[in-house]
C-alpha positions in Angstrom: -18.0 -4.7 14.2 -19.7 -3.2 11.1 -18.0 0.1 11.7 -14.6 -1.6 11.8 -15.3 -3.5 8.5 -16.4 -0.2 6.9 -13.3 1.6 8.1 -11.1 -1.2 6.8 -12.8 -1.3 3.4 -12.6 2.5 3.1 -8.9 2.6 4.0 -8.1 -0.2 1.5 -10.1 1.5 -1.2 -8.2 4.8 -0.7 -4.9 2.9 -0.7 -5.9 1.1 -3.9 -6.8 4.3 -5.6 -3.4 5.8 -4.9 -1.5 2.5 -5.7 -3.3 2.0 -9.0 -1.1 4.4 -11.1 2.0 2.9 -9.6 0.9 -0.6 -10.4 -0.3 0.4 -13.9 3.0 1.8 -14.9 5.2 -0.8 -13.2 3.9 -4.4 -12.9 1.0 -3.6 -15.3 3.3 -2.4 -18.0 5.3 -5.6 -17.8 2.1 -7.6 -18.0 0.9 -5.6 -21.0 4.3 -6.1 -22.8 4.1 -9.8 -22.2 0.6 -9.9 -23.6 1.6 -7.9 -26.7 4.6 -10.2 -27.3 2.4 -13.2 -26.9 0.0 -11.7 -29.5 2.9 -11.0 -31.8 4.1 -14.6 -31.4 0.7 -15.9 -32.1 0.5 -13.8 -35.3 3.9 -15.1 -36.4 2.9 -18.7 -35.7 -0.3 -18.2 -37.6 1.2 -16.5 -40.7 4.5 -18.5 -40.5 6.6 -16.5 -43.1 9.7 -18.4 -41.9 8.2 -21.7 -42.9 7.3 -20.4 -46.3 10.8 -19.0 -46.7 12.4 -22.4 -45.7 10.4 -24.1 -48.5 10.9 -21.4 -51.1 12.8 -23.6 -53.5 10.8 -26.8 -52.9 8.4 -27.5 -55.8 4.7 -27.6 -55.0 2.6 -30.7 -55.6 5.6 -32.8 -56.7 6.0 -30.8 -59.9 9.8 -31.3 -60.5 9.9 -29.9 -64.0 11.1 -26.4 -64.8 7.7 -24.8 -65.1 6.5 -26.3 -61.8 9.6 -25.1 -60.0 9.2 -21.5 -61.5 5.5 -21.3 -60.6 6.1 -22.7 -57.2 8.9 -20.2 -56.6 6.8 -17.3 -57.7 3.7 -18.4 -55.7 5.8 -18.8 -52.6 7.6 -15.5 -53.1 4.2 -13.7 -53.3 3.0 -15.6 -50.2 6.2 -14.6 -48.3 5.8 -11.0 -49.2 2.1 -10.9 -48.3 2.7 -12.8 -45.0 5.6 -10.5 -44.0 3.3 -7.5 -44.8 0.5 -9.0 -42.7 3.0 -9.7 -39.8 4.1 -6.0 -40.1 0.5 -4.9 -39.8 0.0 -7.2 -36.9 3.1 -5.6 -35.2 1.6 -2.2 -35.7 -1.7 -3.4 -34.2 0.1 -4.8 -31.2 2.1 -1.6 -30.8 -1.1 0.5 -30.9 -2.7 -1.7 -28.3 0.3 -1.2 -26.0 0.2 2.6 -26.5 -3.5 2.6 -25.7 -2.6 0.7 -22.5 -0.1 3.4 -21.6 -2.5 6.3 -22.4 -5.7 4.9 -20.9 -5.2 6.1 -17.3 -4.1 9.6 -18.5 -7.2 9.9 -20.8 -9.5 8.8 -17.9 -7.8 11.3 -15.5 -8.1 14.1 -18.1 -11.8 13.2 -18.6 -12.4 13.3 -14.9 -10.7 16.7 -14.6 -12.5 18.0 -17.7 -15.8 16.8 -16.4 -15.2 18.5 -13.0 -14.6 21.9 -14.6 
């Protein structure tokens, strides 16, 4: 019985080793893309540049005089620019993570081949 279990485990391990690259670049890539979009969505919800843009002309702290409106507009404009820049940096970060996901098996394979030489 032990020999049958060992044979089955060995066969499954060999199949998994050969199936891994196929999974990584098919179902795994879809999973990685979903996770990256989820991270990007979380960054957008956290920074919320659209919310700041929607309230661009609304005076802050109930200051409805001219100076209050101008200061509120300028402060919100700077906030929108900074948040869009932050969201752009977050997009670059998510893209780099996805590219690392794509390159990781190739780097490991290269490392194994290089170590064997």
